[in-house]
N, CA, C, O and the ligand as a Tripos MOL2 file, in Angstrom:
@<TRIPOS>MOLECULE
protein
  301   299    76     0     0
PROTEIN
NO_CHARGES

@<TRIPOS>ATOM
      1 N          31.3900  -23.5650   23.1630 N.3       1 MET1
      2 CA         31.2610  -22.1670   22.7330 C.3       1 MET1
      3 C          30.0000  -21.5620   23.3250 C.2       1 MET1
      4 O          28.9420  -22.1910   23.3630 O.2       1 MET1
      5 N          30.1380  -20.3380   23.7820 N.am      2 THR2
      6 CA         28.9750  -19.6520   24.3490 C.3       2 THR2
      7 C          28.3180  -18.7850   23.2790 C.2       2 THR2
      8 O          28.9790  -18.2380   22.3960 O.2       2 THR2
      9 N          27.0230  -18.6830   23.3870 N.am      3 TYR3
     10 CA         26.2580  -17.9160   22.3970 C.3       3 TYR3
     11 C          25.5380  -16.7690   23.0740 C.2       3 TYR3
     12 O          24.3330  -16.5870   22.9010 O.2       3 TYR3
     13 N          26.2930  -15.9900   23.8540 N.am      4 PHE4
     14 CA         25.6510  -14.9060   24.5900 C.3       4 PHE4
     15 C          25.5920  -13.6420   23.7330 C.2       4 PHE4
     16 O          26.3190  -13.4780   22.7540 O.2       4 PHE4
     17 N          24.7130  -12.7860   24.1450 N.am      5 MET5
     18 CA         24.6080  -11.4720   23.5120 C.3       5 MET5
     19 C          24.6760  -10.4210   24.6160 C.2       5 MET5
     20 O          24.4730  -10.7410   25.7880 O.2       5 MET5
     21 N          24.9510   -9.2040   24.2640 N.am      6 PHE6
     22 CA         24.9700   -8.1400   25.2630 C.3       6 PHE6
     23 C          24.4990   -6.8500   24.6220 C.2       6 PHE6
     24 O          24.4690   -6.7100   23.4000 O.2       6 PHE6
     25 N          24.1280   -5.9040   25.4890 N.am      7 ILE7
     26 CA         23.6970   -4.5820   25.0200 C.3       7 ILE7
     27 C          24.8170   -3.6010   25.3280 C.2       7 ILE7
     28 O          25.2440   -3.4700   26.4760 O.2       7 ILE7
     29 N          25.2800   -2.9250   24.3160 N.am      8 CYS8
     30 CA         26.3750   -1.9580   24.4770 C.3       8 CYS8
     31 C          25.9220   -0.8280   25.4070 C.2       8 CYS8
     32 O          24.8300   -0.2860   25.2370 O.2       8 CYS8
     33 N          26.7580   -0.4720   26.3850 N.am      9 ASN9
     34 CA         26.4090    0.5650   27.3480 C.3       9 ASN9
     35 C          26.4860    1.9670   26.7600 C.2       9 ASN9
     36 O          26.0630    2.9240   27.4090 O.2       9 ASN9
     37 N          27.0170    2.1120   25.5480 N.am     10 LYS10
     38 CA         27.1300    3.4430   24.9480 C.3      10 LYS10
     39 C          26.0520    3.6850   23.8920 C.2      10 LYS10
     40 O          25.3250    4.6760   23.9580 O.2      10 LYS10
     41 N          25.9530    2.7700   22.9130 N.am     11 CYS11
     42 CA         24.9790    2.9900   21.8400 C.3      11 CYS11
     43 C          23.6680    2.2340   22.0920 C.2      11 CYS11
     44 O          22.7210    2.3720   21.3180 O.2      11 CYS11
     45 N          23.6060    1.4410   23.1600 N.am     12 ASN12
     46 CA         22.3970    0.7070   23.5610 C.3      12 ASN12
     47 C          21.8830   -0.2380   22.4900 C.2      12 ASN12
     48 O          20.6900   -0.5410   22.4490 O.2      12 ASN12
     49 N          22.7750   -0.7090   21.6190 N.am     13 LYS13
     50 CA         22.3690   -1.6650   20.5980 C.3      13 LYS13
     51 C          22.7290   -3.0720   21.0530 C.2      13 LYS13
     52 O          23.7090   -3.2720   21.7700 O.2      13 LYS13
     53 N          21.9270   -4.0430   20.6290 N.am     14 SER14
     54 CA         22.2040   -5.4360   20.9450 C.3      14 SER14
     55 C          23.3270   -5.9350   20.0450 C.2      14 SER14
     56 O          23.3010   -5.7290   18.8310 O.2      14 SER14
     57 N          24.3030   -6.5860   20.6420 N.am     15 VAL15
     58 CA         25.4740   -7.0510   19.9090 C.3      15 VAL15
     59 C          25.6080   -8.5520   20.1030 C.2      15 VAL15
     60 O          25.3530   -9.0710   21.1900 O.2      15 VAL15
     61 N          26.0040   -9.2360   19.0640 N.am     16 GLY16
     62 CA         26.2440  -10.6650   19.1730 C.3      16 GLY16
     63 C          25.2950  -11.4660   18.3190 C.2      16 GLY16
     64 O          24.5860  -10.8730   17.5050 O.2      16 GLY16
     65 N          25.2370  -12.7580   18.4490 N.am     17 PRO17
     66 CA         25.9960  -13.5930   19.3880 C.3      17 PRO17
     67 C          27.4300  -13.8230   18.9080 C.2      17 PRO17
     68 O          27.8040  -13.4510   17.7960 O.2      17 PRO17
     69 N          28.1950  -14.4320   19.7610 N.am     18 ARG18
     70 CA         29.5920  -14.8210   19.5110 C.3      18 ARG18
     71 C          30.5180  -13.6290   19.3600 C.2      18 ARG18
     72 O          31.5940  -13.7530   18.7750 O.2      18 ARG18
     73 N          30.1180  -12.4760   19.8790 N.am     19 ILE19
     74 CA         31.0100  -11.3120   19.9170 C.3      19 ILE19
     75 C          31.1770  -10.9050   21.3780 C.2      19 ILE19
     76 O          30.1920  -10.6430   22.0690 O.2      19 ILE19
     77 N          32.4010  -10.8530   21.8400 N.am     20 SER20
     78 CA         32.6580  -10.5300   23.2400 C.3      20 SER20
     79 C          32.6120   -9.0280   23.4580 C.2      20 SER20
     80 O          33.0890   -8.2650   22.6180 O.2      20 SER20
     81 N          32.0350   -8.5900   24.5890 N.am     21 PRO21
     82 CA         32.0720   -7.1560   24.9010 C.3      21 PRO21
     83 C          33.4710   -6.7270   25.2920 C.2      21 PRO21
     84 O          34.2650   -7.5480   25.7530 O.2      21 PRO21
     85 N          33.7830   -5.4560   25.1160 N.am     22 ILE22
     86 CA         35.0700   -4.9030   25.5200 C.3      22 ILE22
     87 C          34.8310   -4.0780   26.7770 C.2      22 ILE22
     88 O          34.0710   -3.1100   26.7680 O.2      22 ILE22
     89 N          35.4950   -4.4780   27.8610 N.am     23 ASN23
     90 CA         35.3460   -3.7550   29.1220 C.3      23 ASN23
     91 C          36.1730   -2.4850   29.0790 C.2      23 ASN23
     92 O          37.3890   -2.5330   28.8930 O.2      23 ASN23
     93 N          35.5100   -1.3460   29.2500 N.am     24 VAL24
     94 CA         36.1800   -0.0530   29.2100 C.3      24 VAL24
     95 C          36.0250    0.6120   30.5710 C.2      24 VAL24
     96 O          34.9280    0.6450   31.1280 O.2      24 VAL24
     97 N          37.1150    1.1390   31.1040 N.am     25 VAL25
     98 CA         37.0760    1.8500   32.3760 C.3      25 VAL25
     99 C          36.4830    3.2320   32.1300 C.2      25 VAL25
    100 O          37.0700    4.0370   31.4070 O.2      25 VAL25
    101 N          35.3290    3.5150   32.7220 N.am     26 VAL26
    102 CA         34.6820    4.8070   32.5030 C.3      26 VAL26
    103 C          34.8400    5.7190   33.7080 C.2      26 VAL26
    104 O          34.6110    6.9240   33.6010 O.2      26 VAL26
    105 N          35.2300    5.1660   34.8610 N.am     27 GLU27
    106 CA         35.4260    6.0100   36.0380 C.3      27 GLU27
    107 C          36.5100    5.3880   36.9030 C.2      27 GLU27
    108 O          36.4670    4.1960   37.2090 O.2      27 GLU27
    109 N          37.4700    6.1920   37.2900 N.am     28 LYS28
    110 CA         38.5310    5.7140   38.1720 C.3      28 LYS28
    111 C          38.8650    6.7950   39.1660 C.2      28 LYS28
    112 O          38.6000    7.9760   38.9400 O.2      28 LYS28
    113 N          39.4560    6.3720   40.2840 N.am     29 LYS29
    114 CA         39.8170    7.3540   41.3010 C.3      29 LYS29
    115 C          41.2190    7.0770   41.7900 C.2      29 LYS29
    116 O          41.6840    5.9380   41.7550 O.2      29 LYS29
    117 N          41.8970    8.1210   42.2490 N.am     30 MET30
    118 CA         43.2350    8.0160   42.7850 C.3      30 MET30
    119 C          43.1300    7.7240   44.2790 C.2      30 MET30
    120 O          42.4950    8.4700   45.0250 O.2      30 MET30
    121 N          43.7570    6.6340   44.7030 N.am     31 ILE31
    122 CA         43.7230    6.3230   46.1340 C.3      31 ILE31
    123 C          45.1410    6.0880   46.6240 C.2      31 ILE31
    124 O          46.0560    5.8500   45.8360 O.2      31 ILE31
    125 N          45.3070    6.1600   47.9330 N.am     32 ASN32
    126 CA         46.6060    5.9240   48.5510 C.3      32 ASN32
    127 C          46.6100    4.5060   49.1290 C.2      32 ASN32
    128 O          45.9230    4.2310   50.1130 O.2      32 ASN32
    129 N          47.3840    3.6140   48.5170 N.am     33 HIS33
    130 CA         47.4960    2.2480   49.0240 C.3      33 HIS33
    131 C          48.4210    2.2500   50.2330 C.2      33 HIS33
    132 O          49.4700    2.8940   50.2260 O.2      33 HIS33
    133 N          48.0180    1.5150   51.2820 N.am     34 LYS34
    134 CA         48.8090    1.4930   52.5090 C.3      34 LYS34
    135 C          50.0280    0.5990   52.3650 C.2      34 LYS34
    136 O          50.0520   -0.3230   51.5500 O.2      34 LYS34
    137 N          51.0210    0.8870   53.1580 N.am     35 HIS35
    138 CA         52.2180    0.0350   53.2390 C.3      35 HIS35
    139 C          51.8190   -1.2900   53.8970 C.2      35 HIS35
    140 O          51.1530   -1.2990   54.9320 O.2      35 HIS35
    141 N          52.2350   -2.4200   53.2800 N.am     36 ARG36
    142 CA         51.9380   -3.7370   53.8630 C.3      36 ARG36
    143 C          53.2610   -4.4660   54.0750 C.2      36 ARG36
    144 O          54.0120   -4.6910   53.1260 O.2      36 ARG36
    145 N          53.5370   -4.8260   55.3000 N.am     37 SER37
    146 CA         54.7930   -5.5200   55.5830 C.3      37 SER37
    147 C          54.6190   -7.0160   55.3220 C.2      37 SER37
    148 O          53.5610   -7.5750   55.6110 O.2      37 SER37
    149 N          55.6540   -7.6690   54.7780 N.am     38 ASN38
    150 CA         55.6670   -9.0990   54.4530 C.3      38 ASN38
    151 C          54.5190   -9.5000   53.5300 C.2      38 ASN38
    152 O          53.9090  -10.5520   53.7230 O.2      38 ASN38
    153 N          54.2250   -8.6840   52.5450 N.am     39 ALA39
    154 CA         53.0750   -8.9200   51.6710 C.3      39 ALA39
    155 C          53.4090   -9.8430   50.5000 C.2      39 ALA39
    156 O          52.5310  -10.5480   50.0030 O.2      39 ALA39
    157 N          54.6650   -9.8480   50.0560 N.am     40 ASN40
    158 CA         55.0280  -10.6170   48.8640 C.3      40 ASN40
    159 C          55.9360  -11.7870   49.2320 C.2      40 ASN40
    160 O          57.1320  -11.5950   49.4500 O.2      40 ASN40
    161 N          55.3750  -13.0100   49.3040 N.am     41 PRO41
    162 CA         56.2120  -14.1550   49.6460 C.3      41 PRO41
    163 C          57.2130  -14.4640   48.5400 C.2      41 PRO41
    164 O          56.8970  -14.3510   47.3560 O.2      41 PRO41
    165 N          58.4110  -14.8510   48.9300 N.am     42 CYS42
    166 CA         59.4480  -15.1950   47.9690 C.3      42 CYS42
    167 C          60.4370  -16.1400   48.6540 C.2      42 CYS42
    168 O          60.3340  -16.3980   49.8530 O.2      42 CYS42
    169 N          61.3950  -16.6510   47.8760 N.am     43 ARG43
    170 CA         62.4370  -17.5100   48.4380 C.3      43 ARG43
    171 C          63.7940  -16.9000   48.1400 C.2      43 ARG43
    172 O          64.0760  -16.4990   47.0100 O.2      43 ARG43
    173 N          64.6270  -16.8350   49.1640 N.am     44 VAL44
    174 CA         65.9990  -16.3640   49.0030 C.3      44 VAL44
    175 C          66.9140  -17.5220   49.3970 C.2      44 VAL44
    176 O          66.9630  -17.9090   50.5640 O.2      44 VAL44
    177 N          67.6440  -18.0760   48.4140 N.am     45 ASP45
    178 CA         68.5140  -19.2390   48.6180 C.3      45 ASP45
    179 C          67.7360  -20.4030   49.2200 C.2      45 ASP45
    180 O          68.2440  -21.0900   50.1060 O.2      45 ASP45
    181 N          66.5110  -20.6320   48.7500 N.am     46 GLY46
    182 CA         65.6980  -21.7520   49.2010 C.3      46 GLY46
    183 C          65.0030  -21.5330   50.5300 C.2      46 GLY46
    184 O          64.2820  -22.4130   51.0000 O.2      46 GLY46
    185 N          65.2020  -20.3930   51.1360 N.am     47 VAL47
    186 CA         64.5740  -20.1130   52.4290 C.3      47 VAL47
    187 C          63.4090  -19.1660   52.2100 C.2      47 VAL47
    188 O          63.5200  -18.1700   51.4950 O.2      47 VAL47
    189 N          62.2870  -19.4970   52.8400 N.am     48 ARG48
    190 CA         61.1120  -18.6440   52.7080 C.3      48 ARG48
    191 C          61.3700  -17.2700   53.2890 C.2      48 ARG48
    192 O          61.9370  -17.1200   54.3720 O.2      48 ARG48
    193 N          60.9360  -16.2710   52.5350 N.am     49 ASP49
    194 CA         61.0990  -14.8980   52.9900 C.3      49 ASP49
    195 C          59.9130  -14.1130   52.4490 C.2      49 ASP49
    196 O          59.0980  -14.6550   51.7020 O.2      49 ASP49
    197 N          59.8130  -12.8790   52.8100 N.am     50 ALA50
    198 CA         58.7450  -12.0260   52.2790 C.3      50 ALA50
    199 C          59.2430  -10.6020   52.2220 C.2      50 ALA50
    200 O          59.9580  -10.1270   53.1050 O.2      50 ALA50
    201 N          58.8420   -9.9310   51.1500 N.am     51 THR51
    202 CA         59.2200   -8.5300   51.0100 C.3      51 THR51
    203 C          58.0100   -7.6440   51.2700 C.2      51 THR51
    204 O          56.8670   -8.0950   51.1990 O.2      51 THR51
    205 N          58.2720   -6.4000   51.5660 N.am     52 ASP52
    206 CA         57.1910   -5.4580   51.8650 C.3      52 ASP52
    207 C          56.5970   -4.8960   50.5800 C.2      52 ASP52
    208 O          57.2790   -4.7650   49.5640 O.2      52 ASP52
    209 N          55.3260   -4.5720   50.6480 N.am     53 ASP53
    210 CA         54.6860   -3.8070   49.5800 C.3      53 ASP53
    211 C          54.7490   -2.3440   50.0120 C.2      53 ASP53
    212 O          54.1440   -1.9730   51.0170 O.2      53 ASP53
    213 N          55.4740   -1.5080   49.2640 N.am     54 PRO54
    214 CA         55.6550   -0.1360   49.7350 C.3      54 PRO54
    215 C          54.3870    0.7170   49.7130 C.2      54 PRO54
    216 O          54.3350    1.7570   50.3690 O.2      54 PRO54
    217 N          53.3760    0.2960   48.9750 N.am     55 GLY55
    218 CA         52.1700    1.1090   48.8750 C.3      55 GLY55
    219 C          52.4030    2.3190   47.9970 C.2      55 GLY55
    220 O          53.3180    2.3230   47.1740 O.2      55 GLY55
    221 N          51.5880    3.3420   48.1610 N.am     56 GLY56
    222 CA         51.7400    4.5660   47.3740 C.3      56 GLY56
    223 C          50.4720    4.9130   46.6330 C.2      56 GLY56
    224 O          49.4520    4.2360   46.7640 O.2      56 GLY56
    225 N          50.5440    5.9690   45.8580 N.am     57 MET57
    226 CA         49.3730    6.4400   45.1290 C.3      57 MET57
    227 C          49.1570    5.6000   43.8690 C.2      57 MET57
    228 O          50.1150    5.1940   43.2110 O.2      57 MET57
    229 N          47.9030    5.3480   43.5470 N.am     58 GLY58
    230 CA         47.5880    4.5860   42.3430 C.3      58 GLY58
    231 C          46.1060    4.6640   42.0380 C.2      58 GLY58
    232 O          45.3050    5.0730   42.8790 O.2      58 GLY58
    233 N          45.7500    4.2650   40.8240 N.am     59 TYR59
    234 CA         44.3590    4.3300   40.4050 C.3      59 TYR59
    235 C          43.5980    3.0740   40.8280 C.2      59 TYR59
    236 O          44.1630    1.9820   40.8840 O.2      59 TYR59
    237 N          42.3200    3.2420   41.1220 N.am     60 GLN60
    238 CA         41.4210    2.1410   41.4010 C.3      60 GLN60
    239 C          40.1900    2.3150   40.5110 C.2      60 GLN60
    240 O          39.6310    3.4080   40.4130 O.2      60 GLN60
    241 N          39.7760    1.2180   39.8610 N.am     61 ILE61
    242 CA         38.6260    1.2800   38.9690 C.3      61 ILE61
    243 C          37.3510    1.4270   39.7880 C.2      61 ILE61
    244 O          37.1170    0.6590   40.7210 O.2      61 ILE61
    245 N          36.5290    2.4080   39.4440 N.am     62 VAL62
    246 CA         35.2530    2.6270   40.1340 C.3      62 VAL62
    247 C          34.1260    1.9880   39.3220 C.2      62 VAL62
    248 O          33.2600    1.3150   39.8820 O.2      62 VAL62
    249 N          34.1360    2.1990   38.0040 N.am     63 ARG63
    250 CA         33.0440    1.6970   37.1770 C.3      63 ARG63
    251 C          33.5850    1.2680   35.8230 C.2      63 ARG63
    252 O          34.4000    1.9640   35.2170 O.2      63 ARG63
    253 N          33.1200    0.1100   35.3530 N.am     64 GLU64
    254 CA         33.4670   -0.3840   34.0250 C.3      64 GLU64
    255 C          32.1930   -0.4980   33.1950 C.2      64 GLU64
    256 O          31.1060   -0.6690   33.7450 O.2      64 GLU64
    257 N          32.3220   -0.4040   31.8960 N.am     65 ALA65
    258 CA         31.1770   -0.5470   31.0050 C.3      65 ALA65
    259 C          31.5170   -1.5350   29.9060 C.2      65 ALA65
    260 O          32.6770   -1.6900   29.5250 O.2      65 ALA65
    261 N          30.4730   -2.2110   29.3940 N.am     66 LYS66
    262 CA         30.6450   -3.1380   28.2790 C.3      66 LYS66
    263 C          30.3170   -2.4070   26.9860 C.2      66 LYS66
    264 O          29.1810   -1.9880   26.7660 O.2      66 LYS66
    265 N          31.3330   -2.2600   26.1280 N.am     67 TYR67
    266 CA         31.1560   -1.5630   24.8700 C.3      67 TYR67
    267 C          31.2710   -2.5550   23.7090 C.2      67 TYR67
    268 O          31.9220   -3.5930   23.8240 O.2      67 TYR67
    269 N          30.6260   -2.2160   22.5920 N.am     68 CYS68
    270 CA         30.8490   -2.9630   21.3660 C.3      68 CYS68
    271 C          32.1720   -2.4770   20.7650 C.2      68 CYS68
    272 O          32.7150   -1.4580   21.1900 O.2      68 CYS68
    273 N          32.6820   -3.2080   19.7790 N.am     69 SER69
    274 CA         34.0120   -2.8890   19.2380 C.3      69 SER69
    275 C          34.0180   -1.5080   18.5700 C.2      69 SER69
    276 O          35.0430   -0.8270   18.5790 O.2      69 SER69
    277 N          32.8910   -1.0880   17.9940 N.am     70 ARG70
    278 CA         32.8410    0.2100   17.3350 C.3      70 ARG70
    279 C          32.9430    1.3490   18.3580 C.2      70 ARG70
    280 O          33.6980    2.3000   18.1580 O.2      70 ARG70
    281 N          32.1740    1.2460   19.4600 N.am     71 CYS71
    282 CA         32.2030    2.2970   20.4830 C.3      71 CYS71
    283 C          33.5460    2.3140   21.2120 C.2      71 CYS71
    284 O          34.0220    3.3810   21.5990 O.2      71 CYS71
    285 N          34.1640    1.1420   21.4050 N.am     72 ALA72
    286 CA         35.4380    1.0750   22.1180 C.3      72 ALA72
    287 C          36.5550    1.7030   21.3100 C.2      72 ALA72
    288 O          37.4940    2.2610   21.8770 O.2      72 ALA72
    289 N          36.4610    1.6190   19.9750 N.am     73 SER73
    290 CA         37.5390    2.1580   19.1460 C.3      73 SER73
    291 C          37.4470    3.6840   19.0410 C.2      73 SER73
    292 O          38.4510    4.3380   18.7560 O.2      73 SER73
    293 N          36.2540    4.2660   19.2680 N.am     74 VAL74
    294 CA         36.0980    5.7220   19.1840 C.3      74 VAL74
    295 C          36.7680    6.3960   20.3730 C.2      74 VAL74
    296 O          37.3910    7.4470   20.2210 O.2      74 VAL74
    297 N          36.6410    5.7910   21.5710 N.am     75 ASP75
    298 CA         37.2280    6.4030   22.7880 C.3      75 ASP75
    299 C          38.7380    6.4040   22.7500 C.2      75 ASP75
    300 O          39.3780    6.8790   23.6880 O.2      75 ASP75
    301 ZN         28.2430    0.4340   21.0020 Zn       76 ZN76
@<TRIPOS>BOND
     1     1     2 1
     2     2     3 1
     3     3     4 2
     4     3     5 am
     5     5     6 1
     6     6     7 1
     7     7     8 2
     8     7     9 am
     9     9    10 1
    10    10    11 1
    11    11    12 2
    12    11    13 am
    13    13    14 1
    14    14    15 1
    15    15    16 2
    16    15    17 am
    17    17    18 1
    18    18    19 1
    19    19    20 2
    20    19    21 am
    21    21    22 1
    22    22    23 1
    23    23    24 2
    24    23    25 am
    25    25    26 1
    26    26    27 1
    27    27    28 2
    28    27    29 am
    29    29    30 1
    30    30    31 1
    31    31    32 2
    32    31    33 am
    33    33    34 1
    34    34    35 1
    35    35    36 2
    36    35    37 am
    37    37    38 1
    38    38    39 1
    39    39    40 2
    40    39    41 am
    41    41    42 1
    42    42    43 1
    43    43    44 2
    44    43    45 am
    45    45    46 1
    46    46    47 1
    47    47    48 2
    48    47    49 am
    49    49    50 1
    50    50    51 1
    51    51    52 2
    52    51    53 am
    53    53    54 1
    54    54    55 1
    55    55    56 2
    56    55    57 am
    57    57    58 1
    58    58    59 1
    59    59    60 2
    60    59    61 am
    61    61    62 1
    62    62    63 1
    63    63    64 2
    64    63    65 am
    65    65    66 1
    66    66    67 1
    67    67    68 2
    68    67    69 am
    69    69    70 1
    70    70    71 1
    71    71    72 2
    72    71    73 am
    73    73    74 1
    74    74    75 1
    75    75    76 2
    76    75    77 am
    77    77    78 1
    78    78    79 1
    79    79    80 2
    80    79    81 am
    81    81    82 1
    82    82    83 1
    83    83    84 2
    84    83    85 am
    85    85    86 1
    86    86    87 1
    87    87    88 2
    88    87    89 am
    89    89    90 1
    90    90    91 1
    91    91    92 2
    92    91    93 am
    93    93    94 1
    94    94    95 1
    95    95    96 2
    96    95    97 am
    97    97    98 1
    98    98    99 1
    99    99   100 2
   100    99   101 am
   101   101   102 1
   102   102   103 1
   103   103   104 2
   104   103   105 am
   105   105   106 1
   106   106   107 1
   107   107   108 2
   108   107   109 am
   109   109   110 1
   110   110   111 1
   111   111   112 2
   112   111   113 am
   113   113   114 1
   114   114   115 1
   115   115   116 2
   116   115   117 am
   117   117   118 1
   118   118   119 1
   119   119   120 2
   120   119   121 am
   121   121   122 1
   122   122   123 1
   123   123   124 2
   124   123   125 am
   125   125   126 1
   126   126   127 1
   127   127   128 2
   128   127   129 am
   129   129   130 1
   130   130   131 1
   131   131   132 2
   132   131   133 am
   133   133   134 1
   134   134   135 1
   135   135   136 2
   136   135   137 am
   137   137   138 1
   138   138   139 1
   139   139   140 2
   140   139   141 am
   141   141   142 1
   142   142   143 1
   143   143   144 2
   144   143   145 am
   145   145   146 1
   146   146   147 1
   147   147   148 2
   148   147   149 am
   149   149   150 1
   150   150   151 1
   151   151   152 2
   152   151   153 am
   153   153   154 1
   154   154   155 1
   155   155   156 2
   156   155   157 am
   157   157   158 1
   158   158   159 1
   159   159   160 2
   160   159   161 am
   161   161   162 1
   162   162   163 1
   163   163   164 2
   164   163   165 am
   165   165   166 1
   166   166   167 1
   167   167   168 2
   168   167   169 am
   169   169   170 1
   170   170   171 1
   171   171   172 2
   172   171   173 am
   173   173   174 1
   174   174   175 1
   175   175   176 2
   176   175   177 am
   177   177   178 1
   178   178   179 1
   179   179   180 2
   180   179   181 am
   181   181   182 1
   182   182   183 1
   183   183   184 2
   184   183   185 am
   185   185   186 1
   186   186   187 1
   187   187   188 2
   188   187   189 am
   189   189   190 1
   190   190   191 1
   191   191   192 2
   192   191   193 am
   193   193   194 1
   194   194   195 1
   195   195   196 2
   196   195   197 am
   197   197   198 1
   198   198   199 1
   199   199   200 2
   200   199   201 am
   201   201   202 1
   202   202   203 1
   203   203   204 2
   204   203   205 am
   205   205   206 1
   206   206   207 1
   207   207   208 2
   208   207   209 am
   209   209   210 1
   210   210   211 1
   211   211   212 2
   212   211   213 am
   213   213   214 1
   214   214   215 1
   215   215   216 2
   216   215   217 am
   217   217   218 1
   218   218   219 1
   219   219   220 2
   220   219   221 am
   221   221   222 1
   222   222   223 1
   223   223   224 2
   224   223   225 am
   225   225   226 1
   226   226   227 1
   227   227   228 2
   228   227   229 am
   229   229   230 1
   230   230   231 1
   231   231   232 2
   232   231   233 am
   233   233   234 1
   234   234   235 1
   235   235   236 2
   236   235   237 am
   237   237   238 1
   238   238   239 1
   239   239   240 2
   240   239   241 am
   241   241   242 1
   242   242   243 1
   243   243   244 2
   244   243   245 am
   245   245   246 1
   246   246   247 1
   247   247   248 2
   248   247   249 am
   249   249   250 1
   250   250   251 1
   251   251   252 2
   252   251   253 am
   253   253   254 1
   254   254   255 1
   255   255   256 2
   256   255   257 am
   257   257   258 1
   258   258   259 1
   259   259   260 2
   260   259   261 am
   261   261   262 1
   262   262   263 1
   263   263   264 2
   264   263   265 am
   265   265   266 1
   266   266   267 1
   267   267   268 2
   268   267   269 am
   269   269   270 1
   270   270   271 1
   271   271   272 2
   272   271   273 am
   273   273   274 1
   274   274   275 1
   275   275   276 2
   276   275   277 am
   277   277   278 1
   278   278   279 1
   279   279   280 2
   280   279   281 am
   281   281   282 1
   282   282   283 1
   283   283   284 2
   284   283   285 am
   285   285   286 1
   286   286   287 1
   287   287   288 2
   288   287   289 am
   289   289   290 1
   290   290   291 1
   291   291   292 2
   292   291   293 am
   293   293   294 1
   294   294   295 1
   295   295   296 2
   296   295   297 am
   297   297   298 1
   298   298   299 1
   299   299   300 2
@<TRIPOS>SUBSTRUCTURE
     1 MET1         2 RESIDUE 1 A MET
     2 THR2         6 RESIDUE 1 A THR
     3 TYR3        10 RESIDUE 1 A TYR
     4 PHE4        14 RESIDUE 1 A PHE
     5 MET5        18 RESIDUE 1 A MET
     6 PHE6        22 RESIDUE 1 A PHE
     7 ILE7        26 RESIDUE 1 A ILE
     8 CYS8        30 RESIDUE 1 A CYS
     9 ASN9        34 RESIDUE 1 A ASN
    10 LYS10       38 RESIDUE 1 A LYS
    11 CYS11       42 RESIDUE 1 A CYS
    12 ASN12       46 RESIDUE 1 A ASN
    13 LYS13       50 RESIDUE 1 A LYS
    14 SER14       54 RESIDUE 1 A SER
    15 VAL15       58 RESIDUE 1 A VAL
    16 GLY16       62 RESIDUE 1 A GLY
    17 PRO17       66 RESIDUE 1 A PRO
    18 ARG18       70 RESIDUE 1 A ARG
    19 ILE19       74 RESIDUE 1 A ILE
    20 SER20       78 RESIDUE 1 A SER
    21 PRO21       82 RESIDUE 1 A PRO
    22 ILE22       86 RESIDUE 1 A ILE
    23 ASN23       90 RESIDUE 1 A ASN
    24 VAL24       94 RESIDUE 1 A VAL
    25 VAL25       98 RESIDUE 1 A VAL
    26 VAL26      102 RESIDUE 1 A VAL
    27 GLU27      106 RESIDUE 1 A GLU
    28 LYS28      110 RESIDUE 1 A LYS
    29 LYS29      114 RESIDUE 1 A LYS
    30 MET30      118 RESIDUE 1 A MET
    31 ILE31      122 RESIDUE 1 A ILE
    32 ASN32      126 RESIDUE 1 A ASN
    33 HIS33      130 RESIDUE 1 A HIS
    34 LYS34      134 RESIDUE 1 A LYS
    35 HIS35      138 RESIDUE 1 A HIS
    36 ARG36      142 RESIDUE 1 A ARG
    37 SER37      146 RESIDUE 1 A SER
    38 ASN38      150 RESIDUE 1 A ASN
    39 ALA39      154 RESIDUE 1 A ALA
    40 ASN40      158 RESIDUE 1 A ASN
    41 PRO41      162 RESIDUE 1 A PRO
    42 CYS42      166 RESIDUE 1 A CYS
    43 ARG43      170 RESIDUE 1 A ARG
    44 VAL44      174 RESIDUE 1 A VAL
    45 ASP45      178 RESIDUE 1 A ASP
    46 GLY46      182 RESIDUE 1 A GLY
    47 VAL47      186 RESIDUE 1 A VAL
    48 ARG48      190 RESIDUE 1 A ARG
    49 ASP49      194 RESIDUE 1 A ASP
    50 ALA50      198 RESIDUE 1 A ALA
    51 THR51      202 RESIDUE 1 A THR
    52 ASP52      206 RESIDUE 1 A ASP
    53 ASP53      210 RESIDUE 1 A ASP
    54 PRO54      214 RESIDUE 1 A PRO
    55 GLY55      218 RESIDUE 1 A GLY
    56 GLY56      222 RESIDUE 1 A GLY
    57 MET57      226 RESIDUE 1 A MET
    58 GLY58      230 RESIDUE 1 A GLY
    59 TYR59      234 RESIDUE 1 A TYR
    60 GLN60      238 RESIDUE 1 A GLN
    61 ILE61      242 RESIDUE 1 A ILE
    62 VAL62      246 RESIDUE 1 A VAL
    63 ARG63      250 RESIDUE 1 A ARG
    64 GLU64      254 RESIDUE 1 A GLU
    65 ALA65      258 RESIDUE 1 A ALA
    66 LYS66      262 RESIDUE 1 A LYS
    67 TYR67      266 RESIDUE 1 A TYR
    68 CYS68      270 RESIDUE 1 A CYS
    69 SER69      274 RESIDUE 1 A SER
    70 ARG70      278 RESIDUE 1 A ARG
    71 CYS71      282 RESIDUE 1 A CYS
    72 ALA72      286 RESIDUE 1 A ALA
    73 SER73      290 RESIDUE 1 A SER
    74 VAL74      294 RESIDUE 1 A VAL
    75 ASP75      298 RESIDUE 1 A ASP
    76 ZN76       301 GROUP 0 **** ****
């Protein structure tokens, strides 16, 4: 068992020990993922094959913060 402590990024209070921080996404951005050919390996009738990843628009996490359970439940 770990006995770590952490400081909440919202209320700046020391939390713990034996309480895990909750990672909250505080900043994200929309990016365009590129098409990738043969990106997903698979087997079709026992023969190795690969399917394409079509790509497309999706979110990417820019910044995460460690919150205590009280601050995480307010958001
Ligand atoms: Zn907090």
